[in-house]
PARO-307030 format. One record per atom (N, C-alpha, C): residue in three letters; y negated, z negated, x negated. Coordinates in steps of 0.1 Angstrom, whole numbers, plus 5000, padded with zeros to 4 digits. Last residue first. Example, Ala and Ser with C-alpha at 12.3 -4.5 7.8 and 13.67 -1.06 7.14 Angstrom:
PARO-307030
SER502249294872SER501149294863SER500049214871ALA505749224868ALA504549224877ALA503349224868
***
This chain:
PARO-307030
SER512950325041SER511850425037SER511750405020HIS514650215053HIS514750325051HIS513850415043SER515549855041SER515049985048SER515350105049HIS518549685059HIS518049745048HIS516849835054GLN518349315072GLN518649435072GLN517949535061GLY518149045070GLY519649105063GLY519649225072HIS516048915075HIS516848945087HIS518248985080ARG514648945049ARG514848825057ARG515948785065LYS514549205048LYS515349105036LYS515248985043LEU512849275069LEU514049355068LEU514749255059LEU510749135063LEU511249095075LEU512349145071ASP509649215038ASP510149115039ASP510949085050GLY509049505048GLY510549465038GLY510649365037ILE507249465063ILE507949495068ILE509249495062THR505549155053THR505249315051THR506749325059HIS503548875068HIS504948935060HIS504549075060ARG502548625080ARG502048715075ARG503548765067GLU501748375108GLU502748455093GLU502248545093ARG500348105124ARG500148245122ARG500848245111HIS498947845141HIS500747925138HIS500848075136ARG496847845157ARG497247795145ARG498547855138GLY496947905187GLY496547995172GLY496647955158ASN499247885206ASN498647785193ASN498547855185SER499648045226SER499847935233SER499147845218ALA500748285210ALA499648295219ALA498948175223GLN501148245173GLN501648215187GLN500348205196GLU501248575155GLU500348455162GLU501348405174THR502048775126THR502448725138THR501748565142VAL501649095112VAL500948945111VAL501548885128VAL502749275085VAL502749245101VAL502549075098ILE501749555067ILE501749415073ILE502249415082THR503849775049THR503349785062THR502849665064ASP505649815028ASP503949695025ASP503649685040ARG507649995032ARG507749845031ARG506949775029SER505850165059SER506650165048SER506849995043ILE505350415087ILE505350285079ILE505950275068ALA505050715092ALA504150615092ALA504150465088PRO507750775093PRO506850825079PRO505850695081LEU510150565104LEU509250635104LEU508350625096PRO512350335092PRO512350485091PRO511350595094PRO510750095108PRO510550145090PRO511350255089LEU511250105132LEU509950165132LEU510150165113LEU514350035145LEU513450195148LEU512150215142THR514549795135THR515749955131THR514650045132ARG512849655145ARG513249645129ARG514249745123CYS513349685172CYS511949715162CYS511649755148VAL515849565172VAL515249715179VAL514349745170TRP515449295164TRP515949375157TRP516049525161CYS511949235170CYS512949245173CYS513949315166PRO508949095150PRO509649175157PRO511249165156HIS508848695149HIS509148835142HIS509748975152LEU508848495162LEU507848615167LEU507848735159THR511348285168THR510648365161THR509848475168LEU513948065167LEU512648095171LEU512348145164THR517348155158THR516448085159THR514848125163ARG519548325168ARG519348225173ARG518348075167GLU519748535153GLU520348445144GLU520148325153GLU518448765171GLU519748725169GLU520548625162ASN515648475186ASN516348595184ASN518048625181PRO514248305211PRO515248325204PRO515448455198GLN510648315207GLN511948375213GLN513048345203PRO507248225206PRO508648235201PRO509648265209GLU504748435225GLU505548335223GLU506348335215GLY502148625211GLY502948615216GLY503448465216ILE501048915192ILE500848805194ILE501848785208VAL501149095161VAL501549055173VAL501648915175VAL499349365142VAL499549245150VAL499649175158LEU500349545116LEU500649535129LEU500149365133GLY498949815095GLY499249685096GLY499549665114ILE498650075083ILE498349995075ILE499149855079VAL500350345094VAL500050215097VAL499750135087THR499450675088THR499650565081THR499450465087GLY498750895106GLY500250905101GLY500350795089TYR497450955132TYR497150855126TYR498750845114GLY497751125156GLY497451205142GLY497451095135SER498350995183SER496951055179SER496951055163ALA500850925178ALA500951035190ALA498951125183ILE500550745160ILE501350835157ILE500850975165ALA499550525176ALA499050585164ALA499350695161GLY501550495198GLY499650515200GLY499650605191GLY503750405179GLY503650525191GLY502350595192VAL502550145179VAL503150235166VAL503050385172ALA502650005205ALA501450035192ALA501550185184VAL505150065214VAL503850105221VAL502650155208GLN506249875192GLN506650025197GLN505350115201GLU505149635196GLU505049715186GLU505349845188ALA506149595222ALA504649605219ALA504449645206CYS508449765237CYS508149655227CYS506849685225ILE510249805267ILE509949845257ILE509049745249LYS513649765282LYS512249715276LYS511849785269PRO515749795312PRO515149865298PRO514049785295GLY516549595339GLY516249735334GLY515749715319ASP517449385348ASP518649455345ASP517749595341GLU514649255356GLU515449185349GLU516949285343LEU511849485351LEU513149425356LEU514149365349PRO509449475331PRO509549465348PRO510549425357LYS508949495304LYS510549475310LYS509849395325MET506649575275MET507349645293MET508549585298ASN504049445256ASN505749495260ASN505749535274ILE501249675242ILE502549585252ILE503749605255GLY499249775222GLY500449805229GLY500849675236ALA496449985204ALA496849845212ALA498649855221PHE494850035176PHE495650085189PHE496749975193ALA492350125156ALA493250005163ALA493650045171ARG491650355127ARG491450305140ARG492750215144TYR489750465096TYR491050365107TYR490650365119GLU489850785088GLU489350675089GLU490450605093ARG491151005065ARG489750965071ARG488850875076GLY493450985067GLY493151025056GLY491851015058ASN494450805092ASN494350935096ASN494151015083PHE495850455098PHE494950565089PHE494850705092ALA495750205121ALA496250275113ALA495150365106LEU496849855129LEU495549925124LEU496450075117ALA498049805159ALA498349875146ALA497149905144VAL498849545183VAL497849625177VAL498149665163ALA500449375206ALA500549405200ALA499249505194GLY501649135229GLY500749215228GLY500649265213VAL504348995250VAL503549035236VAL502749125238ARG505248755273ARG504148875277ARG503548895260PHE507648645298PHE507248685280PHE506648815278GLY507748655329GLY506548585319GLY506648615304ARG509748815335ARG509848655333ARG509048585326TYR508749045336TYR509448985351TYR509748885349SER506249165324SER507449105325SER507649025333GLN503649315309GLN504549325318GLN505949265316ALA500449245294ALA501649285291ALA503049255304ARG497849135296ARG498149265304ARG499849285303ARG497748965273ARG497148935289ARG497549035299GLN497949135253GLN499349025254GLN498948985272ALA495749245251ALA496749355253ALA498249235258ALA494049025240ALA493749095252ALA494849165256ARG495648955213ARG495048895227ARG495148915238ALA494649225200ALA496149165205ALA496549085215MET492149195198MET492749275205MET494049245213GLU492148955180GLU491348915196GLU492049085202VAL493549045159VAL494248955163VAL493248915178LEU491449245152LEU492649305156LEU493249195166GLU489349065147GLU489249165154GLU490849205159GLU490548975124GLU490348865135GLU490248945147LEU491249175108LEU491849085111LEU491348995120ARG489149325090ARG489349345108ARG490449225112GLN489849235066GLN488349265068GLN488649265082ASP492449275061ASP492149185060ASP490549155067PHE492449615066PHE493449535073PHE492749385074GLU490749635041GLU490349695055GLU491149625067ARG492449575020ARG491349525021ARG490449565039THR494649725024THR494949595024THR493449505028HIS493349985017HIS493949975032HIS493749835031LYS492649954989LYS491449955001LYS491949955016PRO495449924979PRO494149784980PRO493049794988LYS498050074995LYS496450084984LYS496049974988MET501349994991MET500050015004MET498850034990
***
């Protein structure tokens, strides 16, 4: 990751957190599990933030993750480098049965092979009900932590 990209992400972090919080309030979940995400992306000339929400309106229906929506919006708009993601929600049990806000197994499998995502793509998670609990990782760190391999 180029230092200028990391600087841009860090300078905009609080704005990105607020955008993700606003998105989280609009998320759609039959059980009240709402996640908001924002991807900061670069198209070679400028940076832009893309918001996403999780959607699972039916108990027996499929789900779409906020991270997927945010990254998909960036790519669809011609922004080929995702600098970082901010994810806001409440911790949920993951595959290892621990509470976490890390992107789910599907996102950790789907996103890394995309050309817009690198091992250095930043992921900041924050608990919606307690903004003081914030974590910062890279995609590569999260893959290693969860025993997955990177495709990029």
